C-alpha positions in Angstrom: 0.3 -0.1 -0.2 3.1 2.1 0.6 3.7 3.2 -3.1 0.2 3.4 -4.0 -0.4 5.8 -0.8 2.5 7.8 -1.5 1.6 8.5 -5.5 -2.0 9.1 -4.6 -1.0 11.5 -1.6 1.0 13.7 -4.1 -1.9 13.9 -6.5 -4.2 14.4 -3.3 -2.1 17.3 -2.0 -2.3 19.0 -5.5 -5.7 18.5 -6.2 -6.8 19.7 -2.9 -4.9 23.0 -3.9 -6.9 23.0 -7.2 -10.2 21.8 -5.5 -9.8 24.6 -3.0 -9.2 27.6 -5.8 -12.0 25.8 -7.7 -14.3 26.5 -4.6 -13.0 29.9 -4.7 -13.7 30.5 -8.4 -17.5 28.8 -7.8 -17.7 31.6 -5.1 -16.6 34.1 -7.5 -18.9 32.9 -10.1 -21.8 33.2 -7.6 -21.3 36.3 -6.6 -20.9 37.6 -10.4 -23.9 35.6 -12.1 -26.0 34.2 -9.1 -28.5 31.4 -10.1 -30.9 33.1 -13.0 -30.9 32.4 -16.5 -27.7 33.9 -17.5 -26.0 31.5 -15.1 -27.9 28.9 -16.6 -26.6 29.6 -20.1 -23.2 29.7 -18.9 -23.1 26.3 -17.5 -25.0 25.1 -20.6 -22.4 26.6 -22.7 -19.6 25.1 -20.6 -21.1 21.8 -20.9 -20.1 21.6 -24.5 -16.5 21.4 -24.4 -16.7 19.4 -20.9 -18.9 16.8 -22.8 -16.4 16.4 -25.7 -13.5 16.6 -23.1 -14.7 13.6 -21.3 -15.2 11.8 -24.4 -12.0 12.5 -26.1 -9.7 13.6 -23.3 -9.9 12.6 -19.3 -12.2 9.6 -20.3 -11.1 7.5 -23.3 -8.1 9.0 -24.3 -6.6 9.0 -20.8 -7.3 5.5 -20.1 -6.0 4.6 -23.6 -2.9 6.8 -23.7 -1.4 6.2 -20.3 -0.9 2.2 -20.8 0.3 2.8 -24.6 2.9 5.0 -23.4 4.0 3.2 -20.4 4.4 0.2 -22.7 6.6 2.1 -25.2 8.4 3.6 -22.0 9.1 -0.1 -20.4 10.3 -1.5 -23.5 11.9 1.4 -25.5 13.2 3.7 -23.3 12.4 7.7 -22.5 13.2 8.7 -25.7 10.7 6.5 -27.7 8.0 7.7 -25.2 8.4 11.2 -25.9 8.3 10.6 -29.5 5.2 8.8 -29.1 3.9 12.0 -27.0 4.9 14.4 -30.0 3.0 12.3 -32.5 0.0 12.3 -30.3 0.0 15.8 -29.8 0.2 16.9 -33.4 -2.2 14.8 -34.3 -4.5 15.9 -31.8 -4.0 19.3 -33.1 -5.3 18.5 -36.4 -8.5 16.4 -35.4 -9.7 18.3 -32.2 -9.0 21.5 -33.7 -11.3 20.6 -36.6 -13.9 19.5 -34.1 -13.9 22.9 -32.3 -14.1 24.4 -35.6 -17.6 22.7 -36.4 -18.5 23.3 -32.6 -18.5 27.2 -33.8 -20.6 26.5 -36.8 -23.0 24.6 -35.1 -23.5 26.5 -32.1 -27.1 27.4 -32.3 -28.2 23.8 -33.1 -26.4 22.8 -30.0 -27.9 25.1 -27.6 -31.1 24.0 -28.7 -30.6 20.2 -28.6 -28.9 21.1 -24.8 -31.7 23.4 -23.4 -35.4 23.2 -22.9 -37.9 24.7 -24.7 -38.2 27.2 -21.9 -34.9 28.2 -22.0 -34.8 28.6 -25.9 -37.3 31.4 -25.4 -35.2 33.5 -23.0 -33.2 36.4 -24.0 -30.3 34.3 -22.5 -30.4 32.0 -25.5 -28.0 34.0 -27.5 -25.9 34.3 -24.7 -25.5 30.6 -24.7 -24.8 30.7 -28.6 -22.2 33.1 -27.9 -20.6 31.4 -24.9 -20.2 28.1 -26.7 -18.3 29.9 -29.9 -16.2 31.2 -27.5 -15.3 28.5 -25.2 -15.0 25.7 -27.9 -11.2 26.0 -28.3 -11.3 25.1 -24.6 -11.4 21.4 -25.6 -8.3 21.7 -27.7 -6.1 22.9 -25.1 -7.4 20.4 -22.1 -6.8 17.6 -24.5 -3.2 19.0 -24.9 -2.8 19.5 -21.0 -4.4 15.6 -20.9 -2.0 14.3 -23.1 1.2 16.0 -21.0 -0.2 15.0 -17.6 -0.2 11.4 -19.0 3.3 11.6 -20.1 4.5 13.0 -16.9 2.9 10.6 -14.9 4.5 7.7 -16.7 7.8 9.2 -15.9 6.8 9.3 -12.1 5.7 13.0 -12.1 2.4 13.1 -10.5 2.7 16.4 -8.5 2.8 18.9 -11.2 0.2 17.7 -13.4 -1.9 17.4 -10.6 -1.3 20.9 -9.8 -2.1 22.0 -13.5 -6.0 22.2 -13.0 -5.0 24.7 -10.2 -3.6 27.2 -12.6 -6.6 27.6 -14.3 -8.9 28.0 -11.3 -6.4 30.7 -10.0 -6.9 32.9 -13.4 -10.3 32.6 -12.8 -10.4 33.6 -9.2 -7.9 36.3 -10.0 -9.3 37.4 -12.8 -13.2 37.5 -11.7 -12.1 39.6 -8.7 -10.2 41.8 -11.0 -13.2 42.4 -13.6 -15.8 42.2 -10.9 -17.4 45.5 -11.3 -17.1 45.7 -15.1 -18.6 42.1 -15.6 -21.6 43.2 -13.1 -22.5 46.5 -15.6 -21.5 44.7 -18.9 -24.6 43.9 -21.0 -22.7 40.6 -22.1 -21.4 40.2 -18.7 -20.8 36.2 -19.1 -17.9 36.8 -22.1 -14.9 37.9 -19.7 -15.6 34.9 -17.7 -15.5 32.6 -20.9 -12.3 34.5 -22.0 -10.9 33.9 -18.4 -11.6 30.1 -18.7 -9.6 30.0 -22.2 -6.6 31.6 -20.6 -6.8 29.1 -17.3 -7.1 26.1 -20.2 -4.1 27.3 -22.0 -2.1 27.6 -18.8 -3.1 24.3 -17.9 -1.2 22.9 -20.6 1.9 25.3 -20.4 2.6 24.5 -16.9 3.5 21.5 -17.6 5.8 22.0 -20.4 8.6 23.0 -18.1 9.0 19.4 -16.4 8.4 18.0 -20.0 11.6 19.9 -21.4 13.6 18.9 -18.1 12.6 15.2 -18.7 13.9 15.5 -22.2 10.9 16.6 -24.4 11.4 18.5 -27.4 8.2 19.5 -29.4 8.1 18.4 -32.8 5.1 18.1 -35.4 4.7 14.5 -36.1 1.1 14.2 -37.5 -0.2 10.5 -38.0 -3.3 11.8 -39.9 -3.8 8.1 -41.6 -3.2 6.5 -38.2 -0.4 4.3 -39.3 1.7 3.8 -36.2 1.0 0.7 -34.6 0.7 2.8 -31.0 -1.7 5.1 -32.7 -3.8 2.0 -33.8 -3.8 0.5 -30.6 -4.7 3.4 -29.0 -7.4 3.9 -31.3 -8.9 0.4 -30.5 -8.8 1.0 -26.7 -10.6 4.2 -27.2 -13.5 3.3 -29.6 -15.4 1.1 -27.1 -14.8 3.5 -24.4 -15.9 6.6 -26.7 -19.0 4.3 -27.2 -19.7 4.0 -23.7 -19.3 7.8 -22.8 -21.1 8.9 -25.8 -24.4 7.0 -24.0 -22.9 8.8 -20.8 -23.1 12.0 -22.4 -26.6 11.4 -24.1 -27.6 11.1 -20.2 -26.0 14.3 -19.4 -27.8 15.8 -22.2 -31.4 14.6 -21.5 -30.5 15.9 -17.7 -29.6 19.2 -18.6 -32.7 19.6 -20.7 -34.7 18.5 -17.8 -32.9 20.8 -15.5 -33.1 24.0 -17.6 -36.8 23.7 -17.4 -36.8 25.4 -14.2 -35.0 28.7 -13.6 -31.7 28.2 -11.7 -32.2 24.6 -11.9 -28.8 24.1 -13.9 -27.0 26.6 -11.6 -27.9 24.7 -8.3 -26.9 21.5 -9.7 -23.9 22.6 -10.9 -23.0 24.7 -7.5 -23.9 21.3 -5.5 -21.8 19.3 -7.8 -18.9 21.2 -7.4 -19.1 20.1 -3.9 -19.6 17.0 -4.5 -16.8 16.7 -6.9 -14.4 18.0 -4.5 -13.9 14.7 -2.6 -14.4 12.8 -5.8 -11.2 14.7 -7.1 -9.3 14.4 -3.5 -9.8 10.8 -3.6 -11.1 9.1 -6.6 -9.3 11.0 -9.3 -6.1 11.1 -7.2 -6.2 7.0 -6.3 -7.4 6.3 -10.1 -4.5 8.2 -11.4 -2.1 6.2 -9.4 -4.0 3.0 -10.3 -3.6 3.4 -13.7 0.0 4.1 -13.6 0.9 1.4 -11.0 -1.4 -1.1 -12.7 -0.1 -0.5 -16.2 3.3 -1.1 -14.9 2.5 -4.4 -13.4 0.5 -5.2 -16.8 3.7 -4.3 -18.9 5.4 -6.9 -16.8 2.3 -9.4 -16.8 1.9 -9.0 -12.8 -1.6 -9.6 -12.6 -1.8 -10.7 -9.0 0.2 -7.7 -8.3 -2.5 -5.4 -10.1 -5.4 -7.0 -8.5 -3.9 -6.4 -5.0 -3.2 -2.9 -6.0 -7.0 -2.4 -6.9 -8.0 -3.9 -3.9 -6.2 -1.6 -1.7 -7.2 1.2 -3.8 -10.9 0.5 -3.3 -10.7 0.5 0.5 -8.3 3.7 0.5 -11.2 5.4 -1.8 -13.9 4.3 0.7 -12.0 5.4 4.1 -12.1 9.1 2.7 -15.1 9.0 0.6 -17.7 7.6 3.2 -16.7 10.6 5.7 -17.0 13.0 2.8 -20.7 11.5 1.8 -21.6 11.7 5.4 -20.5 15.3 6.0 -22.3 16.7 3.0 -25.4 15.1 4.0 -25.3 16.9 7.4 -23.6 20.0 6.5 -24.8 20.8 2.8 -27.0 23.9 3.7 -24.3 25.6 5.9 -21.4 24.9 3.4 -23.1 26.2 0.5 -24.1 29.3 2.7 -20.6 29.7 3.6 -19.1 29.5 0.1 -21.7 30.8 -2.4 -23.5 33.7 -0.8 -21.5 36.7 -1.7 -22.5 39.4 -3.1 -25.9 40.5 -4.2 -26.6 37.7 -7.0 -27.5 35.3 -4.7 -29.5 35.0 -1.5 -30.1 32.5 1.6 -32.9 31.1 -0.5 -30.7 30.1 -3.0 -27.9 28.8 -0.7 -30.7 26.8 1.0 -31.7 25.3 -2.5 -28.2 24.3 -3.2 -27.5 22.9 0.3 -30.8 20.6 -0.4 -29.3 19.6 -3.9 -25.9 18.5 -2.2 -27.7 16.2 0.2 -29.6 14.3 -2.6 -26.1 14.2 -4.2 -24.2 13.1 -1.1 -24.5 9.1 -1.7 -23.1 9.4 -5.0 -19.6 10.4 -3.4 -18.7 7.0 -2.3 -19.7 5.5 -5.6 -18.1 8.0 -8.0 -14.9 7.7 -6.3 -14.9 4.1 -6.2 -15.7 3.9 -9.9 -12.6 6.3 -10.5 -10.3 3.6 -8.7 -11.8 0.6 -10.5 -12.1 1.8 -14.0 -8.5 2.3 -14.4 -7.8 -1.1 -13.6 -9.6 -2.2 -16.6 -7.9 0.2 -18.7 -4.5 -0.9 -17.8 -5.6 -4.2 -18.5 -6.9 -3.8 -22.0 -10.1 -4.7 -20.7 -12.2 -1.7 -22.1 -15.6 -3.4 -22.9 -16.2 -4.1 -19.1 -16.3 -0.5 -18.2 -18.1 0.5 -21.1 -20.8 -2.3 -20.1 -21.2 -0.7 -16.8 -21.5 2.5 -17.9 -24.2 1.6 -20.0 -26.0 0.2 -17.5 -25.2 3.3 -15.4 -26.8 5.6 -18.0 -30.2 3.4 -18.3 -30.5 3.4 -14.3 -29.6 7.4 -14.5 -32.2 8.0 -17.1 -35.0 5.8 -15.7 -34.6 7.3 -12.2 -34.5 11.0 -13.6 -37.4 10.7 -15.7 -39.5 9.2 -12.6 -38.2 11.7 -10.1 -37.5 15.1 -11.8 -41.6 15.9 -11.9 -41.6 15.8 -7.9 -38.2 16.4 -6.8 -37.3 19.0 -9.7 -33.5 19.1 -10.3 -33.0 17.3 -7.0 -34.3 14.1 -8.7 -31.7 14.5 -11.3 -29.1 14.5 -8.3 -30.6 11.1 -6.7 -30.4 9.8 -10.3 -26.6 10.4 -10.5 -26.1 8.2 -7.4 -28.5 5.6 -8.6 -26.3 5.2 -12.1 -22.9 5.4 -10.1 -24.3 2.7 -8.2 -25.3 0.5 -10.6 -22.0 1.2 -12.6 -20.1 0.3 -9.5 -22.0 -3.1 -8.7 -21.1 -4.1 -12.5 -17.2 -3.3 -12.3 -16.9 -5.1 -9.2 -18.7 -8.2 -10.4 -15.8 -8.5 -13.2 -12.9 -7.6 -11.1 -12.3 -10.7 -8.8 -10.1 -8.1 -6.9 -10.7 -9.4 -3.5 -11.1 -13.5 -4.2 -7.3 -13.6 -2.7 -8.6 -11.6 0.5 -10.1 -13.2 3.4 -13.8 -12.0 3.5 -14.0 -11.5 7.3 -11.0 -9.2 6.9 -12.6 -7.4 4.2 -15.9 -6.6 5.6 -14.1 -6.1 8.9 -12.2 -3.3 7.4 -15.7 -1.7 5.6 -17.3 -1.9 8.9 -14.7 0.2 10.8 -15.2 2.8 7.8 -18.7 2.8 8.2 -18.6 3.1 12.1 -16.3 6.0 11.9 -18.2 7.9 8.9 -21.3 7.7 11.3 -19.5 9.1 14.3 -18.0 11.6 11.7 -21.9 12.6 10.8 -23.0 12.9 14.2 -20.4 14.8 15.4 -20.5 17.5 12.6 -24.3 17.6 13.1 -24.1 18.0 16.7 -21.5 21.1 16.3 -23.8 22.8 13.6 -26.5 23.4 16.2 -24.2 25.6 18.3 -23.8 28.1 15.6 -27.3 29.9 14.4 -27.8 30.7 11.1 -26.8 34.3 10.5 -26.3 36.8 7.4 -23.0 38.2 8.6 -19.9 36.8 6.8 -18.1 35.7 10.0 -21.1 33.8 11.5 -21.7 31.8 8.3 -17.7 31.0 8.1 -18.0 29.6 11.6 -21.3 27.8 10.6 -19.4 26.2 7.9 -15.9 25.6 9.0 -16.4 24.3 12.7 -18.7 21.6 12.0 -16.2 20.2 9.2 -13.4 20.5 11.2 -15.3 18.5 14.1 -16.3 15.9 11.9 -12.7 15.4 10.7 -11.1 15.3 14.0 -14.0 12.7 15.0 -13.5 10.7 11.7 -9.9 10.3 12.6 -10.2 9.6 16.2 -12.5 7.0 15.5 -10.5 5.4 13.2 -7.3 5.6 15.3 -9.5 3.6 18.2 -10.8 1.2 15.5 -7.4 0.5 14.2 -8.6 1.2 10.7 -5.5 0.6 8.4 -6.3 3.1 6.2 -6.7 5.9 8.9 -4.0 4.8 10.5 -1.7 5.1 7.3 -2.8 8.8 6.8 -1.9 9.5 10.5 1.6 8.2 10.2 1.9 10.0 7.0 1.0 13.2 8.6 3.1 12.4 11.6 6.1 12.1 9.3 5.4 15.4 7.5 5.3 17.1 10.9 8.7 15.4 11.9 10.2 16.7 8.6 9.1 19.9 9.2 10.4 20.2 12.8 13.4 19.1 11.6 13.7 21.6 8.8 12.9 24.2 11.4 15.9 23.0 13.6 18.3 23.0 11.0 
């Protein structure tokens, strides 16, 4: 577990910086745009590059590129791996660049597909079209950043790639504060925010260039337009079934977006709530998944299947040890946290943050399933078994859509939040059914560790719920900060204390790592 824990820890620290900046970014966005039709238009427009990013970058491409470049690195050396990176980047510039031009040309039709008829009748529909055209190049920038991230991970460098998204968030936070007054008074006030998003996407790639250059990378334009290279064809074979599965997932997202835009502020409430849900998913699921992909790819390259399964089993328990208390905390602290983060400025009020808090509660169970799926899927990608995640993803889509269509009429956008958790639960169940990862583990030991995690998480939720009652709701900034932060700290301390008393291995590993870091820091100060 030590190697996996160290790699996941590096990614988590960098991701923590990015996610904290991301929450500040969303606080600035809430102050600028609130939760009305204009905020919905921005969310709809940003979904366009995000949907394609999931298809061609962080989803299918990352899962195909990392095992391929890892195999090239293990068998032919660093120079060959960096040559492959050049070929992939060059090919991506041509094909993804062409896709961006298509998004710009067909922006009105795309927004009509994404948004409900009620949204299409609003004046903000035109803003959505303009925003899609401005944000289209964001897709290319993120694809380049993901390729650089995969190459650095293969070279054993996890911190800078994980820190790269923080650069984008920093641009948005600082830029949003600088243009605050101008944006509020401008007729097309979402445009500066869109240009800041583009600048952040470019910086997310550029920040990874120096470590790549230090590792020996020299940029060369080597497009493989006819896909003749064996590595390119291998990546394509891995990507196609994943793209098919993700396409189905994106259809689900499209339908959910249409359902949410039937209610003013619906997509905005879902956006703000999901950003909080995405914090533990990024810190835990993405971090552990990144480490699993690199480690399992390395073991697959040397045909160490038993080691790969052991890596996955440890990763799952590690994920659950951190995702479960996060879900428990969000379940009881949704409204105080939303009130603390988003109620700044004149555009968003107490009623809005109460609605966001309720949506967070409906989202909370999805945290556990999301994190676990993020850890399991890279295991299949590393082994080249890409059809299984596709099948699981398709099942998740069916469950998600069925739940969304049944629940949205009574629960409105909260029904869509519930549907996300139902879909991810189905996804995880199918993935675990195919892994065989815990066959070599004594079942009582596995169940015992899971039981300790569940009990410690319940104690965490109880401590947080008891603490929040000590702080009555108020309009001032300081009361809102105390009501949001103190219960979170109390729940975290209760969880760590319960884990220590219960001797939960994952929590004890975290405490040992924190102790080593404190001793190192003390030693530096003495020196």
